[in-house]
Residue frames as qw, qx, qy, qz and C-alpha x, y, z in Angstrom:
[[0.066, 0.316, 0.904, 0.282, 33.65, 13.12, 172.86],
 [0.290, 0.052, 0.011, -0.956, 30.60, 15.07, 171.79],
 [0.276, -0.248, -0.900, -0.231, 27.95, 12.43, 172.49],
 [0.411, -0.426, -0.036, -0.805, 24.61, 13.76, 173.64],
 [0.847, -0.355, -0.348, -0.189, 23.74, 10.52, 175.48],
 [0.657, -0.006, -0.449, 0.605, 27.08, 10.56, 177.32],
 [0.017, 0.317, -0.183, 0.931, 26.30, 14.13, 178.36],
 [0.667, -0.420, -0.191, -0.585, 22.85, 13.10, 179.59],
 [0.865, -0.205, -0.435, 0.141, 24.37, 10.12, 181.48],
 [0.519, 0.061, -0.363, 0.771, 26.96, 12.44, 183.08],
 [0.181, -0.747, -0.512, 0.384, 24.26, 14.94, 184.12],
 [0.245, -0.212, 0.196, 0.926, 25.52, 17.70, 181.80],
 [0.328, -0.140, -0.441, -0.824, 22.19, 17.76, 179.93],
 [0.463, -0.020, 0.602, -0.650, 18.93, 17.36, 181.86],
 [0.417, -0.074, -0.789, -0.445, 16.51, 14.48, 181.14],
 [0.709, -0.304, 0.161, -0.616, 13.35, 13.18, 182.75],
 [0.117, 0.324, -0.934, 0.096, 14.75, 10.06, 184.34],
 [0.828, -0.175, -0.254, -0.468, 12.64, 6.94, 184.62],
 [0.948, -0.293, -0.004, 0.126, 15.35, 4.64, 186.01],
 [0.307, 0.789, -0.477, 0.237, 19.02, 4.92, 186.97],
 [0.886, -0.434, 0.081, 0.144, 21.67, 2.70, 188.46],
 [0.461, -0.640, 0.401, 0.466, 25.43, 2.50, 188.23],
 [0.390, -0.121, 0.716, 0.566, 25.50, 1.25, 184.65],
 [0.124, 0.477, 0.743, 0.454, 22.13, 2.11, 183.01],
 [0.133, 0.316, 0.233, -0.910, 19.99, 5.22, 182.57],
 [0.127, 0.503, 0.789, 0.330, 16.43, 5.35, 181.26],
 [0.037, 0.401, 0.188, -0.896, 14.66, 8.59, 180.40],
 [0.497, 0.663, 0.494, -0.264, 11.67, 9.86, 178.48],
 [0.493, 0.243, 0.487, 0.679, 12.17, 10.44, 174.78],
 [0.015, 0.427, 0.079, -0.901, 11.83, 14.11, 173.75],
 [0.457, 0.247, -0.402, -0.754, 10.03, 13.12, 170.55],
 [0.481, -0.018, 0.836, -0.266, 7.79, 10.22, 171.68],
 [0.344, 0.123, -0.701, -0.613, 6.37, 7.88, 169.08],
 [0.500, -0.383, -0.768, -0.112, 3.97, 6.28, 171.55],
 [0.465, -0.801, -0.140, -0.350, 2.17, 7.37, 174.72],
 [0.670, -0.659, 0.307, 0.150, 5.09, 5.84, 176.68],
 [0.763, 0.567, -0.151, 0.269, 8.44, 6.17, 174.96],
 [0.571, -0.766, 0.277, 0.102, 11.54, 5.62, 177.08],
 [0.611, 0.629, -0.461, 0.138, 15.15, 5.49, 175.98],
 [0.838, -0.509, 0.184, 0.068, 17.38, 3.02, 177.83],
 [0.520, 0.740, -0.377, 0.201, 21.14, 3.53, 177.52],
 [0.819, -0.242, -0.248, 0.457, 24.33, 2.23, 179.06],
 [0.229, -0.941, 0.050, 0.243, 26.24, 4.96, 180.89],
 [0.483, -0.409, 0.559, 0.536, 29.43, 3.72, 179.28],
 [0.468, 0.616, -0.244, -0.584, 29.74, 4.67, 175.61],
 [0.522, 0.066, 0.808, 0.264, 29.09, 1.83, 173.22],
 [0.124, 0.262, -0.357, -0.888, 28.56, 3.19, 169.73],
 [0.696, 0.116, -0.264, -0.658, 26.06, 0.61, 168.41],
 [0.929, -0.108, 0.272, -0.225, 24.90, -2.99, 168.52],
 [0.811, 0.505, -0.248, 0.162, 27.74, -3.73, 166.09],
 [0.202, 0.637, -0.561, 0.489, 30.16, -2.88, 168.92],
 [0.796, -0.453, 0.217, -0.337, 28.85, -5.36, 171.45],
 [0.552, 0.441, -0.689, 0.159, 31.68, -7.62, 172.52],
 [0.711, -0.281, -0.618, 0.185, 32.43, -10.05, 175.40],
 [0.374, -0.044, -0.416, 0.828, 33.86, -7.22, 177.49],
 [0.199, 0.006, 0.143, -0.969, 30.67, -5.13, 177.34],
 [0.422, -0.228, -0.730, -0.486, 27.86, -7.63, 176.73],
 [0.280, -0.364, -0.782, 0.422, 26.89, -7.87, 180.42],
 [0.091, 0.297, 0.214, -0.926, 25.63, -4.31, 180.35],
 [0.397, 0.018, -0.529, -0.750, 23.40, -5.14, 177.41],
 [0.428, -0.282, -0.859, 0.007, 21.94, -8.08, 179.33],
 [0.161, -0.365, -0.558, 0.728, 21.37, -5.72, 182.29],
 [0.223, 0.109, -0.167, -0.954, 19.62, -3.25, 180.01],
 [0.498, -0.186, -0.680, -0.506, 17.03, -5.89, 179.12],
 [0.379, -0.371, -0.759, 0.377, 16.54, -6.68, 182.81],
 [0.014, -0.297, -0.245, 0.923, 15.93, -2.95, 183.37],
 [0.335, -0.035, -0.483, -0.808, 13.51, -2.88, 180.44],
 [0.474, -0.331, -0.807, -0.119, 11.51, -5.71, 182.02],
 [0.268, -0.396, -0.582, 0.657, 11.48, -3.87, 185.38],
 [0.116, 0.181, -0.043, -0.976, 10.33, -0.60, 183.79],
 [0.416, -0.156, -0.658, -0.608, 7.60, -2.44, 181.87],
 [0.441, -0.403, -0.787, 0.157, 6.36, -4.08, 185.08],
 [0.212, -0.348, -0.392, 0.825, 6.59, -0.86, 187.10],
 [0.214, 0.220, -0.144, -0.941, 4.60, 1.01, 184.47],
 [0.585, 0.297, 0.660, -0.366, 1.99, -1.72, 183.95],
 [0.363, 0.449, -0.527, -0.624, 2.74, -2.25, 180.26],
 [0.571, -0.001, 0.786, -0.237, 0.54, -5.35, 180.60],
 [0.737, 0.571, 0.232, -0.279, -0.89, -5.14, 177.09],
 [0.838, 0.248, 0.206, 0.441, 2.60, -5.37, 175.62],
 [0.119, -0.892, 0.196, 0.391, 5.47, -3.15, 174.65],
 [0.799, 0.562, -0.016, 0.213, 7.98, -2.76, 171.85],
 [0.516, -0.674, 0.297, 0.436, 11.79, -2.58, 172.16],
 [0.692, 0.700, 0.071, 0.159, 13.66, -1.13, 169.17],
 [0.486, -0.627, 0.316, 0.520, 17.34, -0.70, 168.51],
 [0.634, 0.773, -0.013, -0.001, 18.58, 0.95, 165.31],
 [0.697, -0.415, 0.368, 0.454, 22.14, 0.04, 164.28],
 [0.449, 0.006, 0.494, 0.744, 23.84, 2.22, 161.69],
 [0.135, 0.290, -0.109, -0.941, 22.79, 5.08, 159.46],
 [0.358, -0.041, -0.673, -0.646, 20.64, 3.12, 157.04],
 [0.360, -0.388, -0.843, 0.089, 18.72, 1.63, 159.97],
 [0.220, -0.812, -0.276, -0.466, 17.96, 5.10, 161.34],
 [0.663, -0.487, -0.293, 0.488, 20.48, 5.34, 164.18],
 [0.179, 0.891, 0.066, 0.413, 20.84, 9.11, 164.71],
 [0.357, -0.817, 0.402, -0.211, 22.79, 9.06, 167.99],
 [0.716, 0.363, -0.586, 0.113, 25.93, 6.95, 167.89],
 [0.167, -0.307, 0.768, -0.537, 25.51, 5.63, 171.44],
 [0.301, -0.200, -0.907, -0.217, 23.63, 2.37, 171.69],
 [0.339, 0.018, 0.421, -0.841, 20.12, 2.89, 172.96],
 [0.052, -0.293, -0.941, -0.163, 16.91, 0.98, 173.13],
 [0.370, -0.193, -0.088, -0.904, 13.48, 2.53, 172.59],
 [0.021, -0.264, -0.926, 0.268, 10.93, 1.09, 174.98],
 [0.302, -0.066, -0.218, -0.926, 7.47, 1.98, 173.69],
 [0.041, -0.349, -0.924, 0.149, 3.98, 1.17, 174.97],
 [0.178, 0.446, 0.389, -0.786, 0.47, 2.51, 175.17],
 [0.589, 0.499, -0.119, -0.625, -0.71, 1.91, 171.61],
 [0.903, 0.201, 0.376, 0.045, -0.96, -0.82, 169.03],
 [0.132, -0.639, 0.552, 0.520, 2.05, -1.20, 166.75],
 [0.857, 0.477, 0.026, -0.192, 2.30, -2.38, 163.19],
 [0.691, -0.327, 0.498, 0.409, 5.13, -4.20, 161.45],
 [0.733, -0.026, -0.318, 0.601, 7.78, -3.27, 160.45],
 [0.198, 0.108, -0.191, 0.955, 7.25, 0.39, 161.34],
 [0.303, -0.527, -0.384, -0.696, 4.67, 2.63, 162.86]]
């Protein structure tokens, strides 16, 4: 498999890690869209939100627990945004489910 996020999770490609445990990795985005922009991924390959199933949904729940911890640890007290793009037309460029955790600025809806 030639998945860049799998390679990052396996340590083959370096990343600035923010959080790591046995199932989840969080690291700084290389092209941040906010002063704080962290990608949170499962270490196991799940292609997209369309591929969440009973056998892998626990890791997605854990990801949101990790997001809450990162937000608290980084004092995102004014709020933060969590974004997941699913599929090409939604802007998913890496086919490994990931969540963008962004903070440090005001956001508009639906983009920006």
